[in-house]
C-alpha positions in Angstrom: 5.6 -88.2 22.1 8.5 -86.9 19.9 6.2 -84.3 18.3 4.9 -83.3 21.7 8.4 -82.9 23.1 9.4 -80.8 20.1 6.2 -78.7 20.4 6.8 -78.1 24.1 10.4 -77.3 23.5 9.4 -74.7 20.8 6.7 -73.3 23.0 9.1 -72.9 25.9 11.6 -71.3 23.5 9.0 -68.8 22.2 7.9 -68.0 25.8 11.4 -67.4 26.9 12.2 -65.3 23.9 9.0 -63.3 24.4 9.9 -62.8 28.1 13.5 -62.0 27.2 12.4 -59.4 24.5 9.9 -57.9 27.0 12.6 -57.6 29.6 14.9 -55.9 27.0 12.2 -53.5 26.0 11.5 -52.6 29.7 15.2 -52.1 30.3 15.5 -50.1 27.1 12.7 -47.9 28.4 14.6 -47.5 31.7 17.8 -46.5 30.0 15.9 -44.1 27.7 14.1 -42.5 30.7 17.5 -41.9 32.4 18.9 -40.4 29.2 15.9 -38.1 28.9 16.3 -37.0 32.5 20.0 -36.4 31.9 19.4 -34.4 28.6 16.7 -32.3 30.2 18.9 -31.7 33.3 21.7 -30.6 31.0 19.4 -28.1 29.3 17.9 -26.9 32.6 21.2 -26.3 34.1 22.3 -24.4 31.0 19.1 -22.3 31.1 19.7 -21.4 34.8 23.3 -20.4 34.2 22.3 -18.3 31.2 19.6 -16.6 33.3 22.2 -15.9 36.0 24.6 -14.5 33.4 21.7 -12.3 32.1 20.9 -11.0 35.6 24.6 -10.3 36.2 24.7 -8.4 32.9 21.8 -6.3 34.1 23.6 -5.7 37.4 26.7 -4.5 35.4 24.5 -2.1 33.5 22.8 -0.9 36.7 26.3 -0.1 38.1 27.2 1.8 35.0 24.0 3.8 35.1 24.7 4.5 38.8 28.1 5.7 37.8 26.5 8.0 35.2 24.3 9.4 38.1 27.5 10.1 40.2 29.1 11.7 37.1 25.9 13.9 36.8 26.2 15.1 40.4 29.9 15.9 39.9 29.0 17.9 36.8 26.0 19.6 38.4 28.1 20.6 41.5 30.8 21.9 39.1 28.1 23.8 37.3 27.3 25.7 40.5 30.9 26.8 40.7 30.7 27.9 37.0 27.6 30.0 37.9 29.5 31.5 40.9 32.3 32.5 38.5 29.8 33.8 36.0 28.1 35.9 38.8 31.5 37.3 39.7 32.3 38.2 36.1 28.8 39.7 35.6 29.3 42.0 38.6 32.7 42.9 37.1 31.2 43.7 33.7 28.3 45.7 35.3 30.9 47.6 37.5 32.9 48.4 34.4 29.7 49.7 32.6 29.0 52.1 35.6 32.6 53.2 35.7 32.4 54.0 32.0 29.2 56.1 32.7 31.0 57.8 35.6 34.0 58.6 33.4 31.7 60.1 30.8 29.2 61.9 33.0 31.5 63.3 35.7 32.8 65.7 33.0 31.0 69.0 33.8 30.5 69.5 30.0 29.1 66.0 29.4 25.5 66.9 29.6 24.8 64.0 32.0 26.4 65.2 35.2 23.3 64.1 37.2 24.5 60.5 36.6 28.0 61.0 38.0 27.3 60.3 41.6 25.0 57.3 41.2 27.3 55.8 38.6 30.4 56.0 40.9 28.3 54.5 43.8 27.0 51.7 41.6 30.5 51.0 40.1 32.0 50.7 43.6 29.2 48.5 44.9 29.2 46.2 41.9 33.0 46.0 42.2 32.8 45.1 45.9 30.3 42.3 45.2 32.6 41.0 42.5 35.5 40.8 45.0 33.3 39.2 47.6 32.2 36.5 45.2 35.7 35.7 44.1 36.9 35.6 47.7 34.2 33.3 48.9 34.7 31.0 45.8 38.5 30.8 46.7 37.8 30.0 50.3 35.4 27.2 49.4 37.5 25.7 46.6 39.4 23.3 48.8 36.2 21.8 50.2 35.0 21.4 46.6 38.3 19.7 45.6 38.0 17.2 48.5 34.4 16.3 47.6 35.3 16.0 44.0 38.0 13.6 44.9 35.6 11.5 46.9 33.0 11.5 44.1 35.6 10.4 41.5 36.6 7.5 43.8 33.0 6.5 44.0 32.7 6.4 40.3 35.8 4.2 40.2 34.3 1.8 42.8 31.1 1.5 40.7 33.0 0.7 37.6 35.3 -1.7 39.4 32.2 -3.5 40.8 30.8 -3.9 37.3 34.2 -5.3 36.2 34.2 -7.8 39.0 30.7 -9.1 38.1 32.3 -10.4 34.9 34.4 -12.6 37.1 31.2 -14.0 38.6 29.8 -14.6 35.2 33.0 -16.6 34.2 32.8 -18.6 37.4 29.2 -19.6 36.7 30.1 -20.4 33.1 33.1 -22.6 34.2 30.8 -24.4 36.6 28.4 -25.1 33.8 31.1 -26.5 31.6 32.2 -28.7 34.5 28.6 -30.1 34.7 28.4 -30.7 30.9 32.0 -31.9 30.2 32.5 -35.6 30.6 28.8 -36.0 31.1 29.4 -35.1 34.8 25.7 -34.2 35.5 24.5 -37.3 33.6 26.9 -39.3 35.7 25.2 -38.0 38.8 21.8 -39.1 37.5 23.3 -42.5 36.6 24.5 -42.9 40.2 21.0 -42.4 41.3 19.8 -45.0 38.8 22.4 -47.5 40.0 20.6 -47.8 43.3 17.9 -49.9 41.5 20.4 -52.1 39.6 21.2 -55.6 40.7 24.6 -55.7 38.9 27.1 -53.0 40.0 28.9 -51.3 37.1 26.5 -52.0 34.3 25.2 -48.4 34.1 27.4 -45.6 32.7 27.4 -42.2 31.2 30.3 -42.4 28.8 32.4 -39.3 28.6 32.5 -39.3 24.8 28.8 -38.3 24.8 29.6 -34.7 25.7 31.0 -33.4 22.4 27.8 -31.9 21.0 26.9 -30.2 24.3 30.4 -28.7 24.6 30.3 -27.5 21.1 26.9 -25.9 21.5 27.7 -23.9 24.7 31.4 -23.6 24.2 33.3 -20.3 23.9 33.3 -18.8 20.4 32.1 -22.1 18.8 28.7 -22.1 20.6 26.2 -19.8 22.0 28.5 -17.9 24.3 31.6 -15.8 24.1 33.8 -15.1 27.2 34.6 -11.5 26.1 32.0 -9.5 24.3 32.9 -8.9 20.7 30.5 -6.0 20.2 29.5 -4.2 23.3 27.2 -1.6 21.6 24.0 -3.4 22.7 25.1 -3.3 26.3 26.0 0.4 26.0 22.7 1.1 24.4 20.9 -0.8 27.1 22.6 1.4 29.7 21.7 4.5 27.8 18.1 3.4 27.7 18.2 2.5 31.4 19.3 6.0 32.6 15.7 7.0 32.7 15.8 9.6 35.5 15.6 13.1 34.0 18.4 14.4 36.2 20.9 12.1 34.4 19.6 12.8 30.9 18.2 16.3 31.1 19.1 18.3 34.2 17.0 21.3 33.2 14.2 23.1 34.9 14.2 22.4 38.7 18.0 21.8 38.9 18.6 25.2 37.3 16.1 26.8 39.7 18.0 25.1 42.7 21.3 26.7 41.5 19.5 30.0 41.1 18.1 29.9 44.7 21.4 28.8 46.2 23.2 31.7 44.5 20.8 34.1 46.2 20.4 32.3 49.6 24.2 31.9 50.1 24.8 35.6 49.4 26.5 35.4 46.1 23.7 37.7 44.8 22.6 40.5 47.1 19.0 41.7 47.0 17.5 43.6 45.3 19.8 42.1 42.5 18.5 39.0 41.0 20.0 36.2 38.9 18.4 33.9 36.3 19.9 30.5 35.5 19.1 28.3 32.6 20.8 24.9 32.0 20.7 21.6 30.2 22.9 18.6 31.0 23.3 14.9 30.2 25.5 11.9 31.1 26.2 9.3 28.5 28.8 7.0 27.0 30.4 8.1 23.8 33.7 8.7 22.0 33.0 12.5 21.7 30.8 14.9 23.7 27.5 15.0 21.9 25.0 15.5 24.8 23.8 11.9 24.5 23.0 11.9 20.8 23.3 8.7 18.7 26.1 10.2 16.6 29.0 9.9 16.9 28.3 6.2 17.6 27.5 5.5 21.2 30.2 3.3 22.8 32.0 2.5 26.0 35.2 4.4 25.4 34.4 7.4 27.6 31.9 8.3 30.3 30.9 11.8 29.3 29.0 14.4 31.3 28.3 17.9 30.0 26.2 20.8 31.2 25.6 24.0 29.3 23.5 27.0 30.0 23.7 30.7 30.9 23.7 32.9 34.0 22.1 36.4 33.8 22.6 39.0 36.5 20.4 42.1 36.9 22.0 44.9 39.1 19.2 46.7 40.9 21.1 48.8 43.3 21.1 51.9 41.2 18.7 54.7 41.6 17.3 57.2 39.1 18.5 58.6 36.8 21.2 55.9 36.5 20.2 52.9 34.4 20.0 49.3 35.7 22.4 47.1 33.8 22.3 43.4 33.4 25.0 41.0 32.1 24.7 37.4 30.8 27.4 34.9 30.4 27.3 31.3 29.1 28.3 28.5 31.4 29.7 25.1 30.5 31.0 22.0 32.3 32.9 19.1 30.6 33.7 15.9 32.5 35.1 12.8 30.7 36.4 9.6 32.4 38.0 6.6 30.8 40.2 3.7 31.7 43.6 3.8 33.4 45.5 3.4 30.1 44.1 6.7 28.7 45.4 10.0 30.2 43.0 12.2 28.3 40.4 12.6 31.1 38.9 16.1 31.3 37.2 18.2 34.0 36.9 21.9 33.4 34.2 24.6 33.5 33.7 28.0 32.1 33.1 31.0 31.7 36.8 31.3 32.5 37.8 27.7 31.8 38.6 26.8 35.3 40.0 23.3 36.1 40.9 20.9 38.9 43.8 21.8 41.1 44.6 18.0 40.8 44.8 16.9 37.2 41.7 15.2 35.9 43.6 12.0 34.8 44.5 11.6 38.5 41.1 12.4 39.9 38.6 11.1 37.4 40.4 8.2 35.6 38.5 4.9 36.1 40.0 1.4 36.4 41.4 -1.3 34.1 40.2 -2.1 30.7 39.9 -5.3 28.5 39.5 -3.7 25.1 41.8 -0.7 25.6 41.0 2.1 25.5 37.6 1.6 27.0 36.0 2.1 30.4 33.2 -0.4 29.7 33.1 -3.6 31.8 33.6 -6.9 30.1 30.7 -9.4 30.1 29.8 -12.8 28.7 27.9 -12.2 25.6 25.6 -14.2 23.3 27.6 -15.3 20.2 26.3 -13.2 17.3 27.6 -15.6 14.6 25.1 -18.4 15.0 22.3 -15.9 15.9 21.4 -15.6 12.2 21.5 -19.3 11.4 17.9 -20.5 11.4 19.1 -24.1 10.6 21.1 -24.0 13.8 18.1 -22.9 16.0 19.6 -19.4 16.0 22.4 -20.6 18.1 20.2 -21.9 21.0 22.3 -24.7 22.5 21.3 -28.3 22.0 22.4 -30.8 24.8 23.0 -34.5 24.2 23.0 -37.1 26.9 24.2 -40.8 26.3 23.4 -43.5 28.8 24.6 -47.1 28.5 23.8 -50.4 30.1 26.6 -53.0 29.6 25.2 -56.5 29.4 28.7 -57.8 29.2 29.2 -56.8 32.8 26.1 -58.6 33.8 27.2 -61.7 31.9 30.6 -61.6 33.6 29.1 -61.2 37.0 27.5 -64.7 36.7 24.5 -63.5 38.7 21.0 -64.8 37.7 19.7 -61.4 36.9 17.6 -62.3 33.9 16.4 -66.0 34.2 14.6 -65.7 30.8 17.7 -64.5 28.9 18.9 -68.0 28.1 22.0 -68.9 26.1 20.6 -71.4 23.6 23.1 -72.5 21.0 21.6 -74.2 17.9 23.9 -75.6 15.3 22.8 -74.8 11.8 25.7 -76.4 9.9 27.5 -79.7 9.9 30.6 -78.0 11.1 28.7 -76.6 14.0 30.3 -73.2 13.5 27.1 -71.2 13.5 24.3 -70.9 16.0 21.8 -68.7 17.7 22.5 -66.9 21.0 19.4 -65.6 22.7 21.3 -63.3 25.0 22.1 -60.9 22.1 25.6 -59.9 23.2 27.5 -60.7 20.0 26.3 -60.9 16.4 27.1 -63.8 14.1 29.9 -61.7 12.5 31.5 -61.1 15.9 30.2 -57.5 16.4 29.8 -56.8 20.1 26.4 -55.3 20.7 26.4 -55.9 24.5 26.0 -52.2 25.4 22.5 -51.0 25.4 22.6 -47.3 24.4 20.1 -44.5 24.8 20.6 -41.1 23.3 18.5 -38.1 24.1 18.6 -34.4 23.3 17.4 -31.3 25.2 17.5 -27.7 24.2 18.0 -24.5 26.1 15.8 -21.9 24.3 15.0 -18.3 24.8 11.4 -17.1 25.0 9.7 -14.1 26.5 5.9 -14.4 26.6 4.4 -12.2 23.9 7.7 -11.5 22.2 8.2 -14.3 19.7 10.4 -12.2 17.4 12.9 -11.2 20.1 16.2 -12.9 19.4 18.1 -14.9 21.9 20.3 -12.8 24.2 22.1 -12.8 27.5 20.6 -9.6 28.7 17.2 -11.0 29.7 16.6 -14.0 32.0 14.1 -15.8 29.8 15.9 -19.0 29.1 14.0 -22.3 29.4 14.6 -26.0 28.8 12.8 -28.8 27.1 13.4 -32.1 25.2 13.6 -32.1 21.5 14.3 -34.6 18.6 17.9 -35.5 18.1 17.6 -34.0 14.6 16.1 -30.7 15.8 18.7 -28.8 13.7 20.5 -29.6 10.4 23.6 -30.8 12.3 21.6 -33.5 13.9 22.0 -35.8 10.9 25.7 -35.9 11.6 25.7 -35.4 15.4 23.8 -38.7 16.1 26.2 -41.1 14.3 29.2 -39.1 15.5 28.1 -39.3 19.1 27.3 -43.0 18.8 30.7 -43.6 17.4 32.4 -41.5 20.2 30.8 -43.7 22.9 32.0 -47.0 21.2 28.8 -48.1 19.5 29.8 -47.6 15.9 27.5 -50.4 14.8 24.5 -48.3 16.1 25.8 -45.3 14.1 26.0 -47.4 10.9 22.4 -48.7 11.5 21.2 -45.1 12.0 22.8 -43.9 8.8 21.5 -46.8 6.8 17.9 -46.2 8.0 18.1 -42.5 7.2 19.6 -43.2 3.8 16.5 -45.4 3.0 14.1 -42.7 3.9 13.4 -43.6 7.6 12.0 -40.5 9.3 11.4 -41.9 12.7 13.8 -41.8 15.6 13.9 -40.0 18.9 
């Protein structure tokens, strides 16, 4: 009977231990599932915010390209005035040529007296046309000045809108940091998990588990920077996005339109004819270079230039007087920069005309962050970790730590786990040692009552078919997935550091001891 009692007791003990261990395993799986959900949610939220920032960066670039289009229209409209001035000067030059013929041939001994009458008539007619062109240009100048002011204001509004988009980027980034810091998002998931818990307060997402996530997505230290360090890639993206030939070329049809308008508006009287050639471009650079790569493209100035020539053929003469033609080059220069730089330009030739209102008043853009520069600020991808392969090229890793505190369950006194019995066997005469099946405190007094699960997610960049494309915040191809805790070289230190931060240093010591002895497993 004694042996039977002992056997039944041992059998009962083994059954209860088995059931207790099985319950612990199930509960561990529950905690790990919540940790995985939290880590994946952290990575997914980060990916969404990065995609939003990328789309906002594209919107900024689109605004700057639109501004370049407005600048192109300003320059092209100014070019029409330059051709009007060139037409007037061409008539003056042709009139002077005919007056020279008249002065020479009206001498009875010149040998070309037959050219005297027609030269005088041609000189007077060409001079009259020159006067008419000048008069009409003066009469229309005030309207041009008003429209130029409106166009300059539109450029300012576009640049200001691009600047404000940076504020939206910052707002989204701050929202992301609020979700990650203190494990706020993980805490929301824990709140949902608490609904299935029979003991209030045993679940938690300790705030100390956010250090790795904050470091990985933090300003300067992580994948993002609040103010772009090098904006050349954004400027180049805008240069490549200009696309439409009117912004980058302005030759061919635009020149033909100016030519037709000069004739249809009466600046050139039939049978005289005018031929216009032109080439123009809008770009972002320090110096005017017609959109070339050198000097280095940057966001200091918004440049627009047009250059070409206007040729007038005077066909009002009759035989034997010759028909003269005159050609003059035409140029337009327009540069706009931020409000701290007063060197804005807007003038046009062939006589170097300029605004009645100074260009710095009319064409200066808004504020700047990296003065002098008219380029909008944006949140950029940190270029420092981008070259670090052992750090996943800077792609942010997100940790999530979830805990279940069995001490809270024990203190509640509720019969939550009937198989988790508190047997105490005495193994020494002094009765100072024993075995506690509940597993809350080790024999040396170490409190292991907090069941802890640690999980890692990563926010990674991938565009299908472009494996070699580096991570960036210009394209919305950020995704999320779960990864091993040691996905990068820092993981060896991140795991024990995080476990220590959440008050489970004993687990950190166990992890380091296992790794030191060649253990390659783990989450």
